[in-house]
PDB file of the backbone (N, CA, C, O) and the ligand in Angstrom, with CONECT records:
HET     ZN  A 101       1
ATOM      1  N   UNK A   1      36.997 281.507 -55.996  1.00  0.00           N
ATOM      2  CA  UNK A   1      37.833 281.063 -57.081  1.00  0.00           C
ATOM      3  C   UNK A   1      39.073 282.149 -57.415  1.00  0.00           C
ATOM      4  O   UNK A   1      38.856 283.346 -57.609  1.00  0.00           O
ATOM      5  N   UNK A   2      40.321 281.576 -57.447  1.00  0.00           N
ATOM      6  CA  UNK A   2      41.340 282.387 -57.571  1.00  0.00           C
ATOM      7  C   UNK A   2      41.946 282.164 -58.846  1.00  0.00           C
ATOM      8  O   UNK A   2      42.037 281.031 -59.318  1.00  0.00           O
ATOM      9  N   UNK A   3      42.441 283.375 -59.533  1.00  0.00           N
ATOM     10  CA  UNK A   3      43.477 283.289 -60.686  1.00  0.00           C
ATOM     11  C   UNK A   3      44.690 282.621 -60.343  1.00  0.00           C
ATOM     12  O   UNK A   3      45.318 282.632 -59.284  1.00  0.00           O
ATOM     13  N   UNK A   4      44.928 281.990 -61.511  1.00  0.00           N
ATOM     14  CA  UNK A   4      46.503 281.427 -61.504  1.00  0.00           C
ATOM     15  C   UNK A   4      47.267 281.910 -62.694  1.00  0.00           C
ATOM     16  O   UNK A   4      46.781 282.279 -63.763  1.00  0.00           O
ATOM     17  N   UNK A   5      48.640 281.852 -62.333  1.00  0.00           N
ATOM     18  CA  UNK A   5      49.645 282.509 -63.220  1.00  0.00           C
ATOM     19  C   UNK A   5      49.453 281.208 -64.483  1.00  0.00           C
ATOM     20  O   UNK A   5      49.320 280.024 -64.173  1.00  0.00           O
ATOM     21  N   UNK A   6      49.468 281.622 -65.673  1.00  0.00           N
ATOM     22  CA  UNK A   6      49.191 280.682 -66.602  1.00  0.00           C
ATOM     23  C   UNK A   6      50.391 280.086 -67.239  1.00  0.00           C
ATOM     24  O   UNK A   6      50.324 279.288 -68.174  1.00  0.00           O
ATOM     25  N   UNK A   7      51.544 280.527 -66.670  1.00  0.00           N
ATOM     26  CA  UNK A   7      52.944 279.854 -66.858  1.00  0.00           C
ATOM     27  C   UNK A   7      53.313 278.879 -65.518  1.00  0.00           C
ATOM     28  O   UNK A   7      53.582 277.679 -65.574  1.00  0.00           O
ATOM     29  N   UNK A   8      53.263 279.572 -64.515  1.00  0.00           N
ATOM     30  CA  UNK A   8      53.806 278.659 -63.289  1.00  0.00           C
ATOM     31  C   UNK A   8      52.502 278.158 -62.390  1.00  0.00           C
ATOM     32  O   UNK A   8      52.594 277.313 -61.499  1.00  0.00           O
ATOM     33  N   UNK A   9      51.393 278.758 -62.737  1.00  0.00           N
ATOM     34  CA  UNK A   9      50.340 278.208 -61.993  1.00  0.00           C
ATOM     35  C   UNK A   9      50.135 278.653 -60.500  1.00  0.00           C
ATOM     36  O   UNK A   9      49.255 278.169 -59.788  1.00  0.00           O
ATOM     37  N   UNK A  10      51.070 279.667 -60.066  1.00  0.00           N
ATOM     38  CA  UNK A  10      51.028 280.413 -59.011  1.00  0.00           C
ATOM     39  C   UNK A  10      49.705 281.364 -58.774  1.00  0.00           C
ATOM     40  O   UNK A  10      49.215 281.894 -59.771  1.00  0.00           O
ATOM     41  N   UNK A  11      49.198 281.561 -57.672  1.00  0.00           N
ATOM     42  CA  UNK A  11      47.970 282.272 -57.491  1.00  0.00           C
ATOM     43  C   UNK A  11      48.380 283.754 -57.670  1.00  0.00           C
ATOM     44  O   UNK A  11      49.289 284.291 -57.037  1.00  0.00           O
ATOM     45  N   UNK A  12      47.558 284.390 -58.663  1.00  0.00           N
ATOM     46  CA  UNK A  12      47.616 285.517 -58.785  1.00  0.00           C
ATOM     47  C   UNK A  12      46.478 286.579 -58.311  1.00  0.00           C
ATOM     48  O   UNK A  12      45.290 286.266 -58.394  1.00  0.00           O
ATOM     49  N   UNK A  13      46.821 287.651 -57.887  1.00  0.00           N
ATOM     50  CA  UNK A  13      45.730 288.701 -57.389  1.00  0.00           C
ATOM     51  C   UNK A  13      44.454 288.561 -58.215  1.00  0.00           C
ATOM     52  O   UNK A  13      44.554 288.683 -59.436  1.00  0.00           O
ATOM     53  N   UNK A  14      43.313 288.328 -57.686  1.00  0.00           N
ATOM     54  CA  UNK A  14      42.073 288.409 -58.668  1.00  0.00           C
ATOM     55  C   UNK A  14      41.766 289.733 -59.059  1.00  0.00           C
ATOM     56  O   UNK A  14      40.938 289.910 -59.952  1.00  0.00           O
ATOM     57  N   UNK A  15      42.362 290.746 -58.472  1.00  0.00           N
ATOM     58  CA  UNK A  15      42.184 292.222 -58.927  1.00  0.00           C
ATOM     59  C   UNK A  15      43.141 292.224 -60.163  1.00  0.00           C
ATOM     60  O   UNK A  15      42.852 293.057 -61.022  1.00  0.00           O
ATOM     61  N   UNK A  16      43.984 291.614 -60.347  1.00  0.00           N
ATOM     62  CA  UNK A  16      45.223 291.967 -61.341  1.00  0.00           C
ATOM     63  C   UNK A  16      44.499 291.737 -62.797  1.00  0.00           C
ATOM     64  O   UNK A  16      43.598 290.936 -63.047  1.00  0.00           O
ATOM     65  N   UNK A  17      45.097 292.595 -63.625  1.00  0.00           N
ATOM     66  CA  UNK A  17      44.541 292.662 -64.836  1.00  0.00           C
ATOM     67  C   UNK A  17      44.949 291.627 -65.790  1.00  0.00           C
ATOM     68  O   UNK A  17      44.383 291.421 -66.864  1.00  0.00           O
ATOM     69  N   UNK A  18      45.809 291.084 -65.406  1.00  0.00           N
ATOM     70  CA  UNK A  18      46.849 289.908 -66.218  1.00  0.00           C
ATOM     71  C   UNK A  18      46.706 288.754 -65.675  1.00  0.00           C
ATOM     72  O   UNK A  18      46.298 288.703 -64.515  1.00  0.00           O
ATOM     73  N   UNK A  19      46.962 287.758 -66.278  1.00  0.00           N
ATOM     74  CA  UNK A  19      46.748 286.515 -65.874  1.00  0.00           C
ATOM     75  C   UNK A  19      47.895 285.594 -65.481  1.00  0.00           C
ATOM     76  O   UNK A  19      47.845 284.367 -65.398  1.00  0.00           O
ATOM     77  N   UNK A  20      48.903 286.364 -65.262  1.00  0.00           N
ATOM     78  CA  UNK A  20      50.278 285.765 -64.866  1.00  0.00           C
ATOM     79  C   UNK A  20      50.821 286.819 -63.756  1.00  0.00           C
ATOM     80  O   UNK A  20      50.519 287.987 -63.514  1.00  0.00           O
ATOM     81  N   UNK A  21      51.844 285.820 -63.126  1.00  0.00           N
ATOM     82  CA  UNK A  21      52.375 286.727 -62.144  1.00  0.00           C
ATOM     83  C   UNK A  21      53.582 287.498 -62.779  1.00  0.00           C
ATOM     84  O   UNK A  21      54.234 287.152 -63.764  1.00  0.00           O
ATOM     85  N   UNK A  22      53.738 288.602 -62.017  1.00  0.00           N
ATOM     86  CA  UNK A  22      54.872 289.580 -61.980  1.00  0.00           C
ATOM     87  C   UNK A  22      56.343 288.905 -62.642  1.00  0.00           C
ATOM     88  O   UNK A  22      56.977 289.264 -63.634  1.00  0.00           O
ATOM     89  N   UNK A  23      56.597 287.800 -61.684  1.00  0.00           N
ATOM     90  CA  UNK A  23      57.947 287.221 -61.869  1.00  0.00           C
ATOM     91  C   UNK A  23      57.928 286.475 -63.646  1.00  0.00           C
ATOM     92  O   UNK A  23      58.843 286.573 -64.464  1.00  0.00           O
ATOM     93  N   UNK A  24      56.955 285.952 -63.786  1.00  0.00           N
ATOM     94  CA  UNK A  24      56.846 285.330 -65.023  1.00  0.00           C
ATOM     95  C   UNK A  24      56.631 286.286 -66.209  1.00  0.00           C
ATOM     96  O   UNK A  24      57.189 286.087 -67.288  1.00  0.00           O
ATOM     97  N   UNK A  25      55.763 287.386 -65.974  1.00  0.00           N
ATOM     98  CA  UNK A  25      55.716 288.441 -66.926  1.00  0.00           C
ATOM     99  C   UNK A  25      56.957 288.930 -67.406  1.00  0.00           C
ATOM    100  O   UNK A  25      57.237 288.974 -68.604  1.00  0.00           O
ATOM    101  N   UNK A  26      57.819 289.354 -66.348  1.00  0.00           N
ATOM    102  CA  UNK A  26      59.136 289.901 -66.554  1.00  0.00           C
ATOM    103  C   UNK A  26      60.097 288.938 -67.165  1.00  0.00           C
ATOM    104  O   UNK A  26      61.006 289.236 -67.939  1.00  0.00           O
ATOM    105  N   UNK A  27      59.778 287.687 -66.706  1.00  0.00           N
ATOM    106  CA  UNK A  27      60.777 286.441 -67.341  1.00  0.00           C
ATOM    107  C   UNK A  27      60.607 286.572 -68.916  1.00  0.00           C
ATOM    108  O   UNK A  27      61.579 286.619 -69.669  1.00  0.00           O
ATOM    109  N   UNK A  28      59.232 286.630 -69.367  1.00  0.00           N
ATOM    110  CA  UNK A  28      58.928 286.573 -70.538  1.00  0.00           C
ATOM    111  C   UNK A  28      59.238 287.855 -71.486  1.00  0.00           C
ATOM    112  O   UNK A  28      59.842 287.783 -72.556  1.00  0.00           O
ATOM    113  N   UNK A  29      58.811 288.828 -71.010  1.00  0.00           N
ATOM    114  CA  UNK A  29      58.904 289.948 -71.842  1.00  0.00           C
ATOM    115  C   UNK A  29      60.046 291.019 -71.488  1.00  0.00           C
ATOM    116  O   UNK A  29      60.442 291.838 -72.317  1.00  0.00           O
ATOM    117  N   UNK A  30      60.519 290.937 -70.221  1.00  0.00           N
ATOM    118  CA  UNK A  30      61.390 291.911 -69.588  1.00  0.00           C
ATOM    119  C   UNK A  30      60.597 292.759 -68.992  1.00  0.00           C
ATOM    120  O   UNK A  30      59.368 292.764 -69.061  1.00  0.00           O
ATOM    121  N   UNK A  31      61.451 293.677 -68.244  1.00  0.00           N
ATOM    122  CA  UNK A  31      60.683 294.438 -67.048  1.00  0.00           C
ATOM    123  C   UNK A  31      59.871 295.472 -67.917  1.00  0.00           C
ATOM    124  O   UNK A  31      58.668 295.677 -67.761  1.00  0.00           O
ATOM    125  N   UNK A  32      60.547 296.005 -68.708  1.00  0.00           N
ATOM    126  CA  UNK A  32      59.945 297.338 -69.606  1.00  0.00           C
ATOM    127  C   UNK A  32      58.769 296.983 -70.369  1.00  0.00           C
ATOM    128  O   UNK A  32      57.824 297.768 -70.282  1.00  0.00           O
ATOM    129  N   UNK A  33      58.614 295.782 -71.225  1.00  0.00           N
ATOM    130  CA  UNK A  33      57.370 295.229 -71.831  1.00  0.00           C
ATOM    131  C   UNK A  33      56.377 294.902 -71.118  1.00  0.00           C
ATOM    132  O   UNK A  33      55.213 295.149 -71.435  1.00  0.00           O
ATOM    133  N   UNK A  34      56.732 294.303 -70.062  1.00  0.00           N
ATOM    134  CA  UNK A  34      56.020 293.790 -69.188  1.00  0.00           C
ATOM    135  C   UNK A  34      54.999 295.012 -68.473  1.00  0.00           C
ATOM    136  O   UNK A  34      53.777 294.930 -68.343  1.00  0.00           O
ATOM    137  N   UNK A  35      55.723 295.948 -68.134  1.00  0.00           N
ATOM    138  CA  UNK A  35      55.094 296.989 -67.646  1.00  0.00           C
ATOM    139  C   UNK A  35      54.263 297.785 -68.551  1.00  0.00           C
ATOM    140  O   UNK A  35      53.315 298.484 -68.193  1.00  0.00           O
ATOM    141  N   UNK A  36      54.699 297.625 -69.786  1.00  0.00           N
ATOM    142  CA  UNK A  36      53.982 298.417 -70.832  1.00  0.00           C
ATOM    143  C   UNK A  36      52.565 297.498 -71.116  1.00  0.00           C
ATOM    144  O   UNK A  36      51.581 298.127 -71.505  1.00  0.00           O
ATOM    145  N   UNK A  37      52.466 296.252 -70.956  1.00  0.00           N
ATOM    146  CA  UNK A  37      51.517 295.401 -71.318  1.00  0.00           C
ATOM    147  C   UNK A  37      50.564 295.815 -70.193  1.00  0.00           C
ATOM    148  O   UNK A  37      49.466 296.318 -70.432  1.00  0.00           O
ATOM    149  N   UNK A  38      51.013 295.592 -68.988  1.00  0.00           N
ATOM    150  CA  UNK A  38      50.118 295.734 -67.946  1.00  0.00           C
ATOM    151  C   UNK A  38      49.302 297.190 -67.951  1.00  0.00           C
ATOM    152  O   UNK A  38      48.142 297.399 -67.597  1.00  0.00           O
ATOM    153  N   UNK A  39      50.258 298.095 -68.454  1.00  0.00           N
ATOM    154  CA  UNK A  39      49.616 299.524 -68.195  1.00  0.00           C
ATOM    155  C   UNK A  39      48.624 299.614 -69.544  1.00  0.00           C
ATOM    156  O   UNK A  39      47.676 300.383 -69.385  1.00  0.00           O
ATOM    157  N   UNK A  40      48.686 299.044 -70.659  1.00  0.00           N
ATOM    158  CA  UNK A  40      47.951 298.874 -71.451  1.00  0.00           C
ATOM    159  C   UNK A  40      46.487 298.399 -71.228  1.00  0.00           C
ATOM    160  O   UNK A  40      45.417 298.892 -71.583  1.00  0.00           O
ATOM    161  N   UNK A  41      46.790 297.289 -70.531  1.00  0.00           N
ATOM    162  CA  UNK A  41      45.423 296.420 -70.123  1.00  0.00           C
ATOM    163  C   UNK A  41      44.821 297.266 -68.842  1.00  0.00           C
ATOM    164  O   UNK A  41      43.600 297.134 -68.763  1.00  0.00           O
ATOM    165  N   UNK A  42      45.244 297.881 -68.092  1.00  0.00           N
ATOM    166  CA  UNK A  42      44.626 298.852 -67.064  1.00  0.00           C
ATOM    167  C   UNK A  42      43.994 299.724 -67.563  1.00  0.00           C
ATOM    168  O   UNK A  42      42.809 299.934 -67.306  1.00  0.00           O
ATOM    169  N   UNK A  43      44.888 300.572 -68.599  1.00  0.00           N
ATOM    170  CA  UNK A  43      44.117 301.660 -69.359  1.00  0.00           C
ATOM    171  C   UNK A  43      42.881 301.040 -69.902  1.00  0.00           C
ATOM    172  O   UNK A  43      41.811 301.533 -69.544  1.00  0.00           O
ATOM    173  N   UNK A  44      42.878 299.984 -70.751  1.00  0.00           N
ATOM    174  CA  UNK A  44      41.760 299.575 -71.406  1.00  0.00           C
ATOM    175  C   UNK A  44      40.588 299.288 -70.513  1.00  0.00           C
ATOM    176  O   UNK A  44      39.453 299.672 -70.797  1.00  0.00           O
ATOM    177  N   UNK A  45      40.888 298.584 -69.395  1.00  0.00           N
ATOM    178  CA  UNK A  45      40.020 298.420 -68.326  1.00  0.00           C
ATOM    179  C   UNK A  45      39.283 299.561 -67.636  1.00  0.00           C
ATOM    180  O   UNK A  45      38.141 299.486 -67.183  1.00  0.00           O
ATOM    181  N   UNK A  46      40.083 300.631 -67.613  1.00  0.00           N
ATOM    182  CA  UNK A  46      39.554 301.933 -66.956  1.00  0.00           C
ATOM    183  C   UNK A  46      38.682 302.646 -67.969  1.00  0.00           C
ATOM    184  O   UNK A  46      37.662 303.213 -67.580  1.00  0.00           O
ATOM    185  N   UNK A  47      38.981 302.649 -69.075  1.00  0.00           N
ATOM    186  CA  UNK A  47      38.026 303.152 -70.306  1.00  0.00           C
ATOM    187  C   UNK A  47      36.766 302.196 -70.596  1.00  0.00           C
ATOM    188  O   UNK A  47      35.767 302.576 -71.207  1.00  0.00           O
ATOM    189  N   UNK A  48      36.921 301.100 -70.157  1.00  0.00           N
ATOM    190  CA  UNK A  48      35.741 300.227 -70.484  1.00  0.00           C
ATOM    191  C   UNK A  48      35.742 299.663 -71.815  1.00  0.00           C
ATOM    192  O   UNK A  48      34.749 299.037 -72.185  1.00  0.00           O
ATOM    193  N   UNK A  49      36.745 299.812 -72.583  1.00  0.00           N
ATOM    194  CA  UNK A  49      36.965 299.403 -73.984  1.00  0.00           C
ATOM    195  C   UNK A  49      37.684 298.214 -74.102  1.00  0.00           C
ATOM    196  O   UNK A  49      38.404 298.023 -75.082  1.00  0.00           O
ATOM    197  N   UNK A  50      37.568 297.418 -73.233  1.00  0.00           N
ATOM    198  CA  UNK A  50      38.452 296.197 -73.259  1.00  0.00           C
ATOM    199  C   UNK A  50      37.913 295.567 -74.635  1.00  0.00           C
ATOM    200  O   UNK A  50      36.717 295.629 -74.920  1.00  0.00           O
ATOM    201  N   UNK A  51      38.927 294.913 -75.532  1.00  0.00           N
ATOM    202  CA  UNK A  51      38.645 294.320 -76.812  1.00  0.00           C
ATOM    203  C   UNK A  51      38.368 295.060 -78.058  1.00  0.00           C
ATOM    204  O   UNK A  51      38.698 294.707 -79.190  1.00  0.00           O
ATOM    205  N   UNK A  52      37.673 296.212 -77.699  1.00  0.00           N
ATOM    206  CA  UNK A  52      37.453 297.115 -78.967  1.00  0.00           C
ATOM    207  C   UNK A  52      38.296 297.640 -79.591  1.00  0.00           C
ATOM    208  O   UNK A  52      38.017 297.934 -80.753  1.00  0.00           O
ATOM    209  N   UNK A  53      39.462 297.917 -79.138  1.00  0.00           N
ATOM    210  CA  UNK A  53      40.366 298.505 -79.775  1.00  0.00           C
ATOM    211  C   UNK A  53      42.091 297.788 -79.572  1.00  0.00           C
ATOM    212  O   UNK A  53      43.155 298.391 -79.712  1.00  0.00           O
ATOM    213  N   UNK A  54      41.927 296.685 -79.293  1.00  0.00           N
ATOM    214  CA  UNK A  54      42.921 295.441 -79.195  1.00  0.00           C
ATOM    215  C   UNK A  54      43.793 295.764 -78.069  1.00  0.00           C
ATOM    216  O   UNK A  54      44.860 295.152 -78.022  1.00  0.00           O
ATOM    217  N   UNK A  55      43.519 296.663 -77.101  1.00  0.00           N
ATOM    218  CA  UNK A  55      44.149 296.918 -75.935  1.00  0.00           C
ATOM    219  C   UNK A  55      44.159 295.703 -75.072  1.00  0.00           C
ATOM    220  O   UNK A  55      45.246 295.330 -74.631  1.00  0.00           O
ATOM    221  N   UNK A  56      43.159 295.092 -74.802  1.00  0.00           N
ATOM    222  CA  UNK A  56      43.021 294.136 -73.932  1.00  0.00           C
ATOM    223  C   UNK A  56      43.868 292.856 -74.679  1.00  0.00           C
ATOM    224  O   UNK A  56      43.897 292.649 -75.892  1.00  0.00           O
ATOM    225  N   UNK A  57      44.390 292.240 -73.868  1.00  0.00           N
ATOM    226  CA  UNK A  57      45.297 290.932 -74.431  1.00  0.00           C
ATOM    227  C   UNK A  57      44.830 289.699 -73.614  1.00  0.00           C
ATOM    228  O   UNK A  57      45.265 289.420 -72.497  1.00  0.00           O
ATOM    229  N   UNK A  58      44.008 289.079 -74.213  1.00  0.00           N
ATOM    230  CA  UNK A  58      43.606 287.719 -73.396  1.00  0.00           C
ATOM    231  C   UNK A  58      44.667 286.825 -73.239  1.00  0.00           C
ATOM    232  O   UNK A  58      45.780 287.088 -73.695  1.00  0.00           O
ATOM    233  N   UNK A  59      44.426 285.800 -72.638  1.00  0.00           N
ATOM    234  CA  UNK A  59      45.644 284.642 -72.500  1.00  0.00           C
ATOM    235  C   UNK A  59      46.061 283.940 -73.732  1.00  0.00           C
ATOM    236  O   UNK A  59      47.211 283.526 -73.877  1.00  0.00           O
ATOM    237  N   UNK A  60      44.953 283.775 -74.794  1.00  0.00           N
ATOM    238  CA  UNK A  60      45.445 283.179 -76.052  1.00  0.00           C
ATOM    239  C   UNK A  60      46.437 284.284 -76.726  1.00  0.00           C
ATOM    240  O   UNK A  60      47.575 284.037 -77.124  1.00  0.00           O
ATOM    241  N   UNK A  61      45.818 285.486 -76.775  1.00  0.00           N
ATOM    242  CA  UNK A  61      46.800 286.433 -77.377  1.00  0.00           C
ATOM    243  C   UNK A  61      48.271 286.553 -76.735  1.00  0.00           C
ATOM    244  O   UNK A  61      49.307 286.792 -77.355  1.00  0.00           O
ATOM    245  N   UNK A  62      48.138 286.346 -75.432  1.00  0.00           N
ATOM    246  CA  UNK A  62      49.493 286.527 -74.831  1.00  0.00           C
ATOM    247  C   UNK A  62      50.278 285.284 -75.257  1.00  0.00           C
ATOM    248  O   UNK A  62      51.494 285.454 -75.172  1.00  0.00           O
ATOM    249  N   UNK A  63      49.919 284.151 -75.667  1.00  0.00           N
ATOM    250  CA  UNK A  63      50.693 283.059 -75.770  1.00  0.00           C
ATOM    251  C   UNK A  63      51.123 283.323 -77.296  1.00  0.00           C
ATOM    252  O   UNK A  63      52.136 282.830 -77.792  1.00  0.00           O
ATOM    253  N   UNK A  64      50.268 284.123 -77.944  1.00  0.00           N
ATOM    254  CA  UNK A  64      50.873 284.289 -79.450  1.00  0.00           C
ATOM    255  C   UNK A  64      51.787 285.323 -79.362  1.00  0.00           C
ATOM    256  O   UNK A  64      52.865 285.245 -79.950  1.00  0.00           O
ATOM    257  N   UNK A  65      51.444 286.402 -78.613  1.00  0.00           N
ATOM    258  CA  UNK A  65      52.465 287.445 -78.452  1.00  0.00           C
ATOM    259  C   UNK A  65      54.055 286.843 -77.989  1.00  0.00           C
ATOM    260  O   UNK A  65      55.138 287.205 -78.449  1.00  0.00           O
ATOM    261  N   UNK A  66      53.836 285.995 -77.117  1.00  0.00           N
ATOM    262  CA  UNK A  66      54.959 285.429 -76.732  1.00  0.00           C
ATOM    263  C   UNK A  66      55.850 284.721 -78.012  1.00  0.00           C
ATOM    264  O   UNK A  66      57.069 284.862 -78.100  1.00  0.00           O
ATOM    265  N   UNK A  67      55.035 283.936 -78.987  1.00  0.00           N
ATOM    266  CA  UNK A  67      55.755 283.581 -80.063  1.00  0.00           C
ATOM    267  C   UNK A  67      56.485 284.712 -80.967  1.00  0.00           C
ATOM    268  O   UNK A  67      57.648 284.647 -81.366  1.00  0.00           O
ATOM    269  N   UNK A  68      55.713 285.593 -81.171  1.00  0.00           N
ATOM    270  CA  UNK A  68      56.054 286.766 -82.032  1.00  0.00           C
ATOM    271  C   UNK A  68      57.446 287.252 -81.455  1.00  0.00           C
ATOM    272  O   UNK A  68      58.465 287.387 -82.134  1.00  0.00           O
ATOM    273  N   UNK A  69      57.339 287.478 -80.180  1.00  0.00           N
ATOM    274  CA  UNK A  69      58.583 288.005 -79.592  1.00  0.00           C
ATOM    275  C   UNK A  69      59.824 287.014 -79.383  1.00  0.00           C
ATOM    276  O   UNK A  69      60.873 287.433 -78.893  1.00  0.00           O
TER     277      UNK A  69
HETATM  278 ZN    ZN A 101      54.109 282.867 -62.755  1.00  0.00          ZN2+
END
């Protein structure tokens, strides 16, 4: 089972911490913001504290995030 980009449905690397491809991520947030989001999520995953400090962003949160920005 492979992950797919929530925007364009293109396949995303299973090991990726994000649910969308780089192209869409940068298209939505811009490269700087996209890199910051990816870094936050990777840091959260490394620390094993996903969700406990609001560092991990779920697909739903990403959609809300998109609305805010
Ligand atoms: Zn995509």
